[in-house]
C-alpha positions in Angstrom: 25.7 -48.7 40.8 28.6 -50.9 41.8 29.4 -51.6 38.2 29.4 -47.9 37.4 31.7 -47.0 40.3 34.0 -49.8 39.3 34.2 -48.3 35.8 35.1 -45.0 37.4 37.9 -46.5 39.4 39.3 -48.3 36.4 39.2 -45.1 34.3 40.9 -43.1 37.1 43.6 -45.7 37.5 44.2 -45.7 33.8 44.7 -41.9 33.8 46.9 -42.1 36.9 49.1 -44.8 35.4 49.6 -42.7 32.2 50.4 -39.6 34.3 52.8 -41.4 36.6 54.7 -42.7 33.6 55.1 -39.1 32.3 56.4 -37.5 35.5 60.1 -37.3 34.6 62.0 -34.0 34.3 61.4 -31.7 31.3 62.9 -32.8 28.0 62.1 -35.3 25.3 60.1 -38.3 26.6 60.8 -41.3 24.4 59.3 -44.1 26.4 56.2 -42.4 27.9 53.0 -44.4 27.1 50.4 -42.5 25.1 47.5 -40.8 27.0 44.1 -42.4 27.0 42.5 -42.2 23.6 38.9 -42.6 24.8 37.2 -41.8 28.1 34.4 -40.2 30.0 35.5 -37.9 32.8 33.1 -36.7 35.5 34.4 -34.3 38.2 33.5 -34.4 41.8 30.7 -31.9 42.9 31.7 -28.3 42.9 29.7 -25.4 44.5 27.9 -23.3 41.9 30.1 -20.1 42.1 32.8 -22.1 40.3 30.3 -23.0 37.7 29.0 -19.6 37.1 32.0 -17.4 36.8 35.7 -17.5 37.0 37.6 -19.1 39.9 37.8 -15.7 41.6 34.0 -15.7 42.0 34.2 -18.5 44.6 35.3 -17.9 48.2 36.8 -20.4 50.7 36.2 -21.4 54.2 38.6 -23.7 55.9 40.3 -24.5 52.6 37.1 -25.5 50.8 35.1 -23.7 48.3 31.8 -22.4 49.7 28.6 -21.7 47.7 26.0 -19.3 49.1 23.2 -21.2 47.5 24.4 -24.6 48.4 23.8 -25.9 44.9 26.5 -28.1 43.3 27.5 -29.0 39.8 29.8 -31.5 38.2 31.8 -31.1 35.0 31.4 -33.8 32.4 33.8 -34.2 29.4 35.0 -36.7 26.8 38.7 -37.0 25.9 39.6 -36.8 22.2 39.0 -40.0 20.3 36.2 -41.2 22.6 33.7 -41.3 19.7 35.6 -40.5 16.5 32.4 -40.4 14.4 30.5 -38.3 16.9 28.9 -35.0 16.0 27.0 -34.1 19.1 27.2 -35.2 22.8 24.2 -35.2 25.1 24.9 -35.0 28.9 22.2 -35.7 31.5 22.0 -36.3 35.2 19.8 -39.4 35.6 16.5 -38.0 36.8 16.9 -34.6 35.3 14.2 -33.3 32.9 16.3 -32.2 30.0 19.9 -32.9 28.7 22.6 -30.5 27.9 24.2 -30.9 24.5 27.6 -29.9 23.2 29.4 -30.2 19.8 32.1 -32.9 19.4 35.6 -32.1 18.1 38.2 -34.7 17.4 35.9 -37.3 18.9 35.7 -35.6 22.3 33.8 -32.8 24.1 35.0 -30.1 26.4 33.6 -29.9 30.0 30.0 -28.9 30.5 28.5 -28.2 33.8 25.5 -30.2 35.1 23.6 -29.8 38.4 24.5 -33.0 40.4 25.7 -34.2 43.7 27.8 -37.2 45.0 26.0 -40.4 44.3 24.1 -39.2 41.3 24.7 -40.8 37.9 25.5 -39.1 34.6 24.3 -40.5 31.2 26.3 -39.5 28.1 25.0 -40.3 24.6 27.0 -39.4 21.4 25.3 -39.3 18.0 26.8 -38.8 14.5 25.7 -36.3 11.9 22.8 -38.6 10.9 21.5 -38.8 14.4 22.7 -42.4 14.9 24.0 -43.3 18.4 27.7 -44.1 18.3 28.6 -44.0 22.0 26.8 -44.4 25.3 28.1 -44.5 28.9 26.9 -43.9 32.4 29.2 -42.9 35.3 28.5 -42.2 39.0 29.5 -38.9 40.7 32.2 -39.5 43.2 32.7 -37.3 46.3 36.4 -36.8 45.4 38.2 -36.9 42.1 41.4 -34.9 41.3 41.5 -32.6 38.3 43.0 -34.0 35.1 43.9 -32.6 31.6 41.1 -33.5 29.2 43.0 -32.3 26.1 45.5 -29.9 24.8 45.7 -27.9 21.6 48.0 -28.8 19.9 47.5 -32.4 20.8 50.2 -34.9 21.6 52.5 -35.6 18.7 50.9 -33.0 16.4 53.1 -31.7 13.7 52.9 -28.5 11.5 51.7 -26.4 14.4 51.3 -22.8 13.5 54.3 -20.8 14.8 52.1 -18.0 16.2 49.7 -20.4 18.0 48.8 -20.2 21.7 48.8 -23.6 23.5 45.4 -24.3 25.1 45.0 -26.7 28.0 41.5 -27.9 28.9 41.1 -29.2 32.5 38.3 -31.6 33.7 37.0 -28.9 36.1 37.7 -25.3 37.0 41.2 -24.5 38.2 42.4 -21.7 40.4 43.6 -18.8 38.3 46.4 -18.1 40.9 47.9 -21.5 40.3 48.5 -20.8 36.6 52.1 -19.4 36.5 55.1 -19.5 34.2 56.5 -22.2 36.5 53.3 -24.4 36.8 52.8 -24.4 33.0 56.0 -24.4 31.0 57.0 -24.8 27.3 60.4 -26.1 26.3 62.3 -26.2 23.0 64.6 -29.1 23.7 65.7 -28.3 27.3 65.4 -24.5 26.8 62.4 -22.8 28.5 60.2 -20.7 26.1 59.2 -17.3 27.6 55.5 -16.7 27.7 52.4 -16.0 29.8 49.7 -18.3 31.0 46.1 -17.5 32.1 42.5 -18.7 32.0 40.7 -18.1 28.8 38.2 -15.2 29.1 34.9 -16.5 30.4 36.2 -20.0 31.2 37.4 -21.6 34.4 38.4 -24.9 32.7 40.6 -23.7 29.8 43.9 -22.0 30.1 46.3 -20.8 27.4 50.1 -20.5 27.3 51.0 -17.6 24.9 54.6 -17.5 23.9 56.2 -14.0 24.0 57.5 -14.4 20.5 56.6 -16.7 17.5 57.9 -20.2 17.8 60.7 -21.4 15.6 59.6 -23.2 12.4 60.1 -26.9 12.0 61.1 -27.4 15.6 60.2 -29.8 18.4 58.5 -28.5 21.6 57.3 -29.9 24.8 54.5 -28.6 27.0 54.7 -29.4 30.7 51.7 -28.9 33.1 53.0 -29.5 36.6 51.3 -30.5 39.9 51.4 -26.8 40.9 48.1 -26.4 39.0 45.3 -26.8 41.5 41.5 -26.9 41.3 39.3 -24.7 43.4 39.4 -27.1 46.4 43.2 -27.0 46.3 43.6 -30.5 44.9 46.5 -31.0 42.5 46.9 -32.9 39.3 47.7 -36.5 40.1 51.0 -36.1 38.2 52.7 -33.7 35.7 51.4 -33.8 32.1 53.7 -33.6 29.1 52.7 -33.0 25.5 55.2 -33.2 22.7 54.5 -31.4 19.3 56.4 -29.9 16.4 55.9 -26.7 14.5 55.8 -26.3 10.8 56.1 -23.1 8.9 52.5 -21.9 8.8 50.8 -19.2 10.9 47.4 -19.1 12.3 45.0 -17.4 10.0 41.8 -15.2 10.6 38.7 -16.6 12.2 36.9 -19.1 10.0 34.5 -20.7 12.4 32.9 -20.3 15.9 31.2 -22.9 18.0 29.3 -22.7 21.3 29.6 -25.2 24.1 27.1 -26.2 25.2 24.8 -25.6 22.2 21.7 -26.6 24.1 21.4 -26.3 27.8 18.7 -26.8 30.5 19.4 -24.3 33.3 18.2 -24.9 36.8 20.6 -22.5 38.6 20.8 -18.7 38.5 23.8 -18.5 36.1 25.6 -20.6 33.5 28.9 -20.1 31.7 28.9 -20.5 27.9 32.1 -21.0 26.0 32.8 -19.8 22.5 35.6 -21.5 20.5 37.0 -19.7 17.5 39.2 -21.5 14.9 40.9 -20.6 11.7 40.5 -22.5 8.5 43.1 -25.1 9.6 41.4 -25.7 12.9 43.8 -23.7 15.0 42.2 -22.3 18.1 42.3 -18.5 18.2 42.2 -16.9 21.7 41.3 -13.4 22.8 38.9 -12.9 19.8 36.4 -10.1 20.1 33.3 -12.2 20.6 30.0 -10.4 20.9 27.3 -12.1 22.9 23.5 -11.5 22.9 20.3 -13.3 23.8 16.8 -13.3 22.3 15.3 -11.7 25.4 17.7 -9.9 27.7 14.9 -9.2 30.1 14.5 -13.0 30.7 18.1 -14.2 30.1 21.0 -11.8 30.1 24.5 -12.5 28.9 27.8 -10.8 29.9 30.6 -9.9 27.6 32.3 -13.1 28.5 29.3 -15.4 27.9 28.0 -15.7 31.5 24.3 -16.3 31.3 22.0 -15.0 34.1 18.6 -16.5 34.2 15.9 -13.9 35.2 12.7 -15.5 34.0 11.7 -19.1 33.1 11.3 -19.9 29.4 13.1 -20.7 26.1 15.8 -18.4 24.8 18.4 -18.2 22.0 22.0 -17.2 22.7 24.2 -15.8 19.9 28.0 -15.4 19.8 29.4 -13.4 16.9 33.0 -12.7 15.8 34.1 -11.1 12.5 30.8 -11.8 10.8 30.7 -15.5 12.0 27.8 -16.5 14.2 27.1 -19.5 16.5 23.8 -20.2 18.2 22.7 -22.1 21.3 19.3 -22.8 22.8 18.7 -22.3 26.5 15.8 -23.4 28.6 15.5 -21.8 32.0 13.6 -23.9 34.4 12.2 -21.7 37.1 10.3 -22.9 40.1 8.7 -24.2 42.1 7.1 -21.0 43.3 8.8 -19.7 46.4 7.3 -16.3 46.8 4.1 -14.5 45.7 3.6 -10.8 46.0 0.3 -9.0 45.4 0.0 -5.4 44.2 -1.4 -3.1 45.3 -0.8 -4.4 48.9 -3.7 -2.1 50.0 -6.6 -1.1 47.9 -10.0 0.5 48.0 -13.1 -0.2 46.0 -16.6 1.0 46.1 -19.5 -1.4 46.9 -22.3 -2.2 44.5 -20.1 -3.6 41.7 -17.1 -1.2 41.5 -13.9 -3.0 40.6 -10.1 -2.7 41.0 -7.3 -4.8 39.3 -4.7 -6.7 41.3 -1.6 -8.4 40.1 0.3 -11.3 41.6 4.1 -11.7 40.9 5.4 -15.2 41.3 9.2 -16.0 41.8 11.2 -19.1 42.5 13.8 -19.4 45.3 16.4 -17.8 43.0 14.2 -14.8 42.4 13.4 -15.8 38.8 9.9 -15.0 37.5 7.9 -18.2 36.7 6.8 -18.6 33.1 3.1 -18.0 33.0 2.4 -19.1 36.6 -0.7 -20.9 37.7 -2.3 -18.8 40.5 -5.5 -19.4 42.6 -7.2 -16.3 44.0 -9.4 -16.3 47.1 -11.4 -13.7 49.0 -11.6 -13.9 52.8 -15.3 -12.8 52.7 -17.2 -13.0 49.4 -20.1 -11.1 51.0 -17.8 -8.1 51.1 -15.8 -8.5 47.9 -15.3 -11.2 45.2 -12.2 -12.0 43.2 -12.1 -13.3 39.7 -8.9 -14.4 37.8 -8.4 -12.7 34.5 -7.7 -15.1 31.5 -4.6 -13.1 30.5 -1.3 -13.9 32.1 2.3 -12.9 31.5 5.7 -14.1 32.5 5.7 -14.1 36.3 2.4 -12.3 36.5 -1.2 -13.2 37.0 -4.1 -10.8 37.1 -7.5 -10.7 38.8 -10.4 -8.3 39.3 -11.8 -7.5 42.8 -15.5 -6.5 42.8 -17.0 -4.7 45.7 -20.2 -6.2 47.2 -20.8 -4.5 50.5 -18.9 -2.2 52.9 -16.1 -3.9 54.9 -12.6 -5.2 54.7 -11.3 -8.4 53.1 -8.0 -10.1 52.4 -7.3 -11.1 48.9 -4.9 -14.1 48.6 -3.0 -15.3 45.6 -1.6 -18.9 45.8 0.9 -20.6 43.5 2.0 -24.1 44.7 2.9 -23.8 48.3 3.6 -20.1 48.1 1.1 -17.3 48.6 0.8 -13.6 49.0 -2.0 -11.3 50.0 -3.4 -7.8 49.9 -5.9 -5.9 52.0 -8.9 -4.4 50.3 -11.4 -2.0 51.9 -14.8 -1.8 50.4 -16.4 1.6 50.9 -20.0 2.5 50.6 -21.2 2.8 46.9 -19.8 5.8 45.1 -22.5 8.0 43.7 -22.9 8.4 40.0 -22.5 12.0 39.0 -22.6 11.6 35.2 -23.4 9.2 32.4 -21.9 9.7 28.9 -23.2 8.0 25.8 -20.9 7.6 22.8 -21.5 8.5 20.0 -23.8 11.4 20.8 -25.5 11.3 17.4 -25.9 8.6 14.7 -27.5 8.6 11.2 -28.7 5.3 10.0 -30.7 3.9 7.1 -33.5 1.4 7.7 -32.2 -1.9 9.0 -28.9 -0.2 9.9 -27.3 -0.9 13.4 -25.0 1.0 15.6 -23.4 0.0 18.9 -23.6 2.7 21.6 -21.6 2.7 24.8 -22.3 4.4 28.1 -19.8 5.2 30.9 -20.7 6.2 34.4 -18.5 8.5 36.5 -18.4 9.9 40.0 -18.0 13.5 40.9 -14.2 13.2 40.4 -14.7 11.8 36.9 -13.6 8.3 38.1 -15.1 5.6 35.9 -17.5 3.5 37.9 -17.3 0.1 36.2 -19.9 -2.6 36.6 -22.8 -0.2 37.3 -26.0 -1.5 35.6 -27.1 0.6 32.6 -30.7 0.7 31.4 -31.3 1.6 27.7 -34.5 3.1 26.4 -35.8 4.7 23.2 -38.5 7.3 22.9 -39.6 6.3 19.4 -39.4 2.5 18.7 -41.0 3.1 15.3 -37.8 4.9 14.2 -35.2 3.0 16.3 -35.0 0.3 18.9 -32.2 -0.4 21.4 -31.4 -3.7 23.2 -30.1 -4.2 26.7 -26.5 -3.8 25.6 -27.0 -0.5 23.7 -27.2 -1.9 20.1 -29.5 0.4 18.1 -31.4 -0.9 15.1 -33.1 1.5 12.7 -36.8 0.5 12.0 -38.3 3.3 10.1 -37.8 6.9 8.9 -37.7 9.5 11.6 -35.7 10.3 14.7 -35.4 8.8 18.2 -33.7 9.7 21.4 -31.9 6.7 22.9 -31.2 7.1 26.6 -28.8 5.3 28.9 -29.7 5.5 32.6 -27.9 4.3 35.7 -29.0 5.1 39.3 -31.2 7.9 38.1 -28.5 9.7 36.0 -28.8 9.5 32.2 -27.5 10.7 28.9 -29.0 10.6 25.4 -27.9 9.9 21.8 -29.8 11.4 18.9 -30.7 8.8 16.3 -31.7 9.8 12.8 -33.1 7.3 10.4 -33.0 8.6 6.8 -32.8 7.6 3.2 -29.9 8.3 0.9 -29.3 8.8 -2.8 -25.9 7.8 -4.3 -23.7 9.6 -6.7 -21.2 6.7 -7.1 -20.3 3.3 -5.6 -17.1 1.3 -5.5 -17.1 -2.5 -5.0 -14.1 -3.9 -3.0 -13.2 -7.3 -1.8 -16.2 -8.2 0.4 -17.4 -4.7 1.1 -18.8 -1.8 -0.8 -18.7 1.9 -0.3 -20.6 4.7 -1.9 -20.8 8.5 -2.0 -24.2 10.1 -1.5 -25.3 13.1 -3.5 -24.6 15.2 -0.4 -21.0 13.9 -0.3 -21.4 11.5 2.7 -19.6 8.2 2.6 -21.4 5.0 3.4 -20.0 1.4 3.5 -21.5 -2.1 3.9 -20.1 -5.6 4.1 -17.1 -6.9 6.0 -15.3 -4.3 8.2 -18.1 -1.7 7.5 -20.0 -2.3 10.7 -19.2 -0.2 13.8 -21.9 -2.1 15.7 -20.9 -5.6 15.2 -22.7 -8.5 13.6 -21.6 -12.0 12.4 -21.4 -11.1 8.7 -20.3 -7.4 8.8 -22.7 -4.6 8.2 -25.7 -5.8 6.1 -26.9 -2.4 5.1 -25.1 0.9 4.5 -23.5 2.6 7.5 -22.1 6.1 7.5 -18.4 6.5 7.7 -17.4 8.3 10.8 -15.7 11.7 10.8 -18.3 13.8 9.0 -16.1 14.4 5.9 -17.5 15.4 2.6 -16.2 13.3 -0.2 -16.2 13.6 -4.0 -14.8 10.2 -4.7 -14.3 6.9 -2.9 -12.5 3.6 -3.8 -12.9 0.3 -2.0 -10.0 -2.1 -2.0 -9.3 -5.4 -0.3 -9.7 -4.6 3.3 -9.2 -0.9 3.1 -10.9 2.1 1.5 -9.7 5.6 0.4 -11.6 8.7 -0.6 -11.0 12.3 -1.8 -12.7 15.1 0.1 -14.2 18.2 -1.6 -11.0 20.1 -0.7 -8.7 17.5 -2.5 -7.4 15.8 0.7 -7.0 12.0 0.6 -8.3 9.9 3.6 -8.1 6.2 4.0 -9.3 3.6 6.6 -9.2 -0.2 7.2 -6.2 -2.6 7.1 -2.8 -1.0 7.0 -0.2 -3.8 7.3 1.7 -2.6 4.3 1.1 1.1 4.8 -1.7 1.2 2.3 -3.5 3.9 4.2 -0.7 6.3 3.5 -0.7 7.9 7.0 3.0 7.1 7.7 2.2 4.1 9.9 1.2 0.4 9.6 -1.6 0.7 12.2 -5.1 -0.4 11.2 -7.7 2.4 11.4 -11.4 2.1 12.0 -12.1 5.7 10.9 -10.6 7.9 8.1 -7.0 9.2 8.6 -5.4 11.7 6.3 -2.8 10.6 3.8 0.6 12.3 4.7 2.5 15.0 2.9 -0.5 17.3 2.4 -0.9 16.6 -1.4 -4.1 17.8 -3.2 -5.6 14.8 -5.1 -8.1 14.6 -7.9 -8.6 10.8 -8.0 -7.7 7.8 -5.9 -7.7 4.0 -6.4 -7.4 1.4 -3.6 -6.2 -2.1 -4.5 -5.5 -5.2 -2.4 -2.5 -3.9 -0.5 -1.5 -0.7 -2.2 -3.1 2.6 -3.2 -2.4 5.1 -6.0 -3.8 8.6 -6.7 -3.4 11.5 -9.1 -2.8 15.1 -7.8 -4.7 18.1 -9.1 -1.5 18.9 -11.0 -1.5 15.4 -12.8 1.3 13.8 -10.8 0.8 10.1 -9.8 1.7 8.9 -6.3 1.4 5.4 -4.7 1.9 3.9 -1.3 1.6 0.5 0.4 3.0 -2.9 -0.7 5.6 -2.9 -3.5 6.7 -6.5 -3.9 6.2 -6.4 -7.7 7.0 -2.7 -8.3 3.3 -1.6 -8.2 4.3 1.7 -6.7 6.1 2.7 -9.9 9.0 4.3 -8.1 11.7 2.1 -9.6 12.1 -0.2 -6.6 10.6 -3.2 -5.1 10.2 -4.6 -1.5 10.4 -8.4 -2.3 10.0 -9.3 1.4 6.7 -7.5 1.7 8.0 -4.3 3.3 5.7 -1.4 3.9 5.7 2.0 2.2 3.4 4.0 4.5 3.7 7.4 2.8 3.2 8.5 -0.9 6.0 8.0 -3.3 6.1 9.7 -6.8 5.6 7.5 -9.8 8.7 7.8 -12.1 8.7 9.2 -15.6 7.3 12.7 -15.2 4.0 11.7 -16.9 0.9 13.8 -16.4 -2.1 11.6 -15.6 -5.8 12.2 -15.5 -6.5 8.9 -13.6 -4.9 5.8 -12.3 -6.3 2.4 -11.3 -4.6 0.0 -8.8 -5.2 -3.7 -8.9 -4.0 -7.1 -7.5 -2.7 -8.0 -4.1 0.6 -7.6 -2.3 2.7 -10.2 -4.2 1.0 -9.6 -7.6 -0.1 -5.9 -7.6 -0.1 -3.7 -10.7 -1.2 -0.3 -11.6 -2.3 1.4 -14.8 -3.1 5.0 -15.7 -4.2 7.3 -18.5 -2.2 10.4 -19.3 -3.6 13.8 -20.3 -2.9 12.9 -24.0 -4.8 9.6 -23.7 -1.8 7.2 -23.6 -2.1 4.2 -21.2 0.8 3.2 -19.0 1.1 0.3 -16.6 3.7 -0.9 -14.0 4.1 -3.7 -11.4 3.4 -7.4 -11.7 3.1 -8.7 -15.3 2.8 -12.4 -14.8 0.1 -12.7 -17.4 0.7 -9.7 -19.5 -1.6 -7.4 -17.5 0.7 -4.4 -18.2 0.0 -4.7 -21.9 3.5 -4.1 -23.1 3.8 -7.4 -25.0 5.9 -9.1 -22.3 5.4 -10.9 -19.0 8.2 -9.0 -17.3 7.5 -7.1 -14.1 8.1 -3.3 -14.3 9.0 -1.0 -11.5 8.2 2.1 -13.5 5.6 3.0 -16.1 5.7 1.3 -19.5 3.4 2.2 -22.4 0.6 -0.1 -23.3 1.0 -1.4 -26.9 -1.3 -0.4 -29.8 -1.1 3.4 -29.8 -4.7 3.7 -28.6 -6.1 6.9 -27.1 -7.8 5.9 -23.8 -10.2 7.9 -21.6 -10.2 5.4 -18.8 -8.5 2.1 -17.7 -9.5 -0.4 -14.9 -6.8 -2.5 -13.3 -8.6 -3.8 -10.2 -8.6 -7.4 -11.4 -6.0 -9.8 -10.0 -4.4 -10.4 -13.4 -6.1 -8.4 -16.1 -6.7 -4.8 -17.2 -9.3 -3.2 -19.4 -9.7 0.3 -20.9 -12.1 2.4 -23.1 -10.8 4.5 -26.0 -11.9 8.0 -26.9 -14.1 6.3 -29.5 -15.9 4.1 -27.0 -14.2 0.8 -27.9 -13.3 -1.5 -25.0 -10.0 -3.3 -24.9 -8.6 -5.8 -22.4 -5.3 -7.6 -21.8 -3.7 -10.0 -19.3 -5.0 -13.2 -17.7 -8.1 -14.7 -19.3 -8.9 -18.2 -17.9 -12.6 -17.3 -17.4 -13.1 -15.0 -20.4 -12.6 -11.8 -18.5 -10.9 -10.1 -21.5 -14.2 -10.4 -23.4 -12.6 -11.4 -26.7 -14.5 -14.7 -27.0 -11.5 -16.8 -25.9 -9.8 -17.9 -22.7 -6.3 -17.2 -23.9 -4.0 -14.8 -22.0 -3.0 -11.6 -23.9 0.1 -9.5 -23.4 -1.3 -6.6 -25.4 -4.8 -5.1 -25.8 -7.5 -7.1 -27.6 -10.9 -5.7 -28.6 -13.9 -6.7 -26.5 -16.3 -8.3 -29.0 -19.8 -7.2 -29.6 -19.3 -3.8 -31.1 -20.7 -2.0 -28.0 -19.7 1.7 -27.4 -18.6 2.0 -23.8 -18.3 5.0 -21.5 -16.4 3.2 -18.8 -15.2 -0.3 -17.7 -14.2 -1.8 -14.4 -12.1 -4.9 -13.8 -12.8 -7.0 -10.7 -11.4 -10.2 -9.2 -12.3 -13.2 -7.1 -10.6 -16.2 -5.5 -8.3 -18.3 -7.7 -8.0 -15.4 -10.2 -11.6 -15.7 -11.2 -11.7 -12.2 -12.6 -14.7 -10.5 -14.3 -15.2 -7.2 -16.1 -18.2 -4.9 -16.3 -18.9 -1.7 -18.3 -21.5 0.9 -19.0 -22.3 1.8 -22.6 -22.7 5.4 -23.7 -26.5 4.7 -23.6 -26.3 3.7 -19.9 -26.7 -0.1 -20.3 -24.5 -2.4 -18.1 -22.7 -5.4 -19.6 -20.4 -7.9 -17.9 -18.2 -10.8 -18.9 -15.8 -13.3 -17.3 -16.2 -15.4 -14.2 -19.8 -15.7 -13.0 -19.5 -18.4 -10.3 -21.5 -16.3 -7.8 -23.7 -14.4 -10.2 -21.4 -11.3 -10.5 -22.2 -10.8 -14.2 -25.9 -10.0 -13.2 -27.4 -11.9 -16.2 -29.5 -14.2 -14.0 -27.1 -17.2 -14.3 -23.9 -18.5 -12.9 -22.5 -19.3 -16.3 -19.1 -17.9 -17.2 -19.1 -15.6 -20.3 -16.2 -14.9 -22.7 -18.2 -12.0 -24.3 -20.3 -9.2 -22.9 -23.8 -10.1 -21.6 -26.4 -7.5 -20.6 -27.2 -7.1 -16.9 -30.8 -7.9 -16.2 -33.4 -5.3 -15.3 -33.0 -2.8 -18.1 -31.6 -0.2 -15.7 -29.8 2.9 -16.9 -26.5 3.3 -15.1 -24.1 6.2 -14.8 -21.3 3.8 -13.7 -20.6 0.3 -12.3 -17.8 -1.1 -10.1 -16.6 -4.7 -10.4 -15.4 -6.0 -7.1 -14.1 -9.3 -6.0 -17.1 -11.6 -6.7 -19.7 -8.9 -6.8 -20.7 -5.8 -8.8 -22.5 -2.6 -7.9 -23.7 0.4 -9.9 -25.6 3.6 -9.6 -28.5 4.4 -11.9 -29.3 7.7 -13.6 -31.8 8.2 -10.8 -29.2 8.0 -8.1 -30.2 4.5 -6.9 -27.5 1.9 -6.0 -27.9 -1.7 -7.1 -25.6 -4.7 -6.4 -25.4 -8.3 -7.6 -23.2 -11.4 -7.1 -21.6 -12.8 -3.9 -23.0 -11.6 -0.6 -21.3 -13.7 2.1 -20.5 -10.7 4.3 -23.4 -8.4 3.3 -21.5 -6.7 0.5 -24.7 -6.3 -1.6 -26.2 -4.1 1.2 -29.6 -5.8 1.1 -29.9 -6.6 4.8 -29.2 -10.3 4.3 -26.4 -12.6 3.1 -28.2 -14.1 0.1 -26.4 -14.1 -3.2 -28.1 -12.6 -6.3 -27.4 -13.2 -10.0 -29.5 -10.1 -10.9 -29.4 -6.5 -9.6 -30.9 -6.0 -6.1 -31.6 -2.6 -4.6 -29.2 -1.5 -1.8 -31.2 -0.9 1.4 -31.8 2.6 2.8 -32.8 4.3 -0.5 -36.1 5.9 -1.6 
């Protein structure tokens, strides 16, 4: 410590000697020694009001500045030239948790405030642009040290100063605004005073500016004089007058070209902190009174004034931004709140019924400055656990901790929340148990197929409809041969028939009607790892991932009815979402909605069908990975959802993945009979067939899947080459498309690494190529899998199913897992009305209305009641 203090004395004496030598009267000084070229300056401790606002924010008592909080700060600075190669300076009080950093300019750094007291030591480390340490120094904090001038702009002996420049003086600590006058800070041209005004820079207590009343004369010598009339907030004067000689050129200061913040990284332990923004033109001239706009990343936790004064409200990390004329500077701020000084519990008085009733309580934790602690640690206790218990909730928030009080027996208890040495309490009265007046079971009725499951819930209420949480519920069924129910209300269908499942609590009960039935399908659609189908009665059922309202580790393993009671004529399963058309032509969708693929005008996921906006009447719909397309009854095509590759066909893209949550019209004025959407968000494409049989495609075209002979993405429909007359196209693969002509010939185009085009090769095609084998098809469906392992399936005019392409999980249904570049017959000799190729599995409906699936089954997407893969068709559960 003695060595450090000796260093301080030497530095102070050096400054004093320089200032004493420059104390002569105004005018040219030819024999004044130069100012110190390097040096670390640490001010004496100053009460925090001086650190947090302007000098006027402090008040005096007996000639000394007084701080209401008692906290003190010191100002640490580096004179220009201290570390010429330095880029960033790090300032830290020895023993402090984090440093404060500031940018270097001309080898120095302007004053930054650190919490410190007399006797503390300050460490300063300067690094260059590569992070290499180029300067290090430690100085002690002295109880007294007069203010000095750290630097001026322009600096001593500078030439070619802009004639419209303001002269900036940076002091080593805040100075009193009232001491800055036209007599305490003067500018001379020769011996002639220059008229002007002097004041503190906005938001700063350490920097002042002399602004001439008129532009300076070009190519002229000037002298700035800062007299001992300038005082700090304690009333201490400069040790001696300071003079700075400079000369103007002919240039003028230009517009703002850069902005920097000081400090640019700060660790705040006090309630407030003053940031400084420095604006310069392209030549490095400082520009004052610029319209700087300040903001923080979270104003509720850290606010900032129009002058850059930070007010810490909550502990945590924050970003601070200063902007001027399109230029932006950033700083990082960590607010250290704590330790806990107060804890308040709400409500302060509460009431809860005995026998398991509960109420929620919240503890708010603040430090001595009133700041909320960041995710506080709180311990909860009950004064009598025989009356009421208390359990902390796992969730916390800034300044808040939560707990649940559970009534045990009538009486009164005190609930206490403790954080560190601080605590707060609330009084809770436990009343006799509230009587249950009603029990409500949801849903009231459920239709299941054998092996199907559905989670029921029961809510108990008192006579005032207050929910009585924690009351024990007993579940029973009157027909275990039809349906069973476990202790948590999970119903499992066992056999055909009906059952009444009852929830009873304290003698009060409610019942749900369970019907176990069989279904026959009119059509099925295979999606990513789920499948959906339409029964002959128009009810929608789904199975696999996301299809299970009752839970389960693999999704729903057997078909489960879609809620809402809608009657559908068509359904399309995509990747994480499903859409359907009702008998009245309305489109409904459900599932994931992060890109607006449900079309309901939002990006909120839905677990039950929601109507597509705009009231359009649709005839067909196709759900892809992250977008959906449909054709109205009038033949117009509309799409919604992701559009990163132009897959919506409206002439635009959203390359950053933006959402389009409402239908947009496909450009071109074409009249379609059907559309098929394929791919995922970043590689989606769509194809359709017009009323005259022409095929058009749009969207991603990385492998030629649009069939226009190129690999150029298209944001509006382009004709598929070849002049074929198509009746149907399928674009649900990740990178390929297939279609069937009016004559029954199948053609495919696009990506072909696994033979999914069916032309006997694995070569990509940018225009249609015939599927080999001479089969006459009625329909085809393109499906995908991980790593673009697409496959294709079709139904011939005779009802036989054929598949080709990737077969890694048995999705071709030929009894093997061998990839095929030409069509192979699906085993079983079944006659199909249609098939749907999904992402690693395939499903179809026979002429008898029976649904079969084959391929991957990791999430129960085959609907067989298990998760076993099958390379041959297996019957979906719940059918005759």
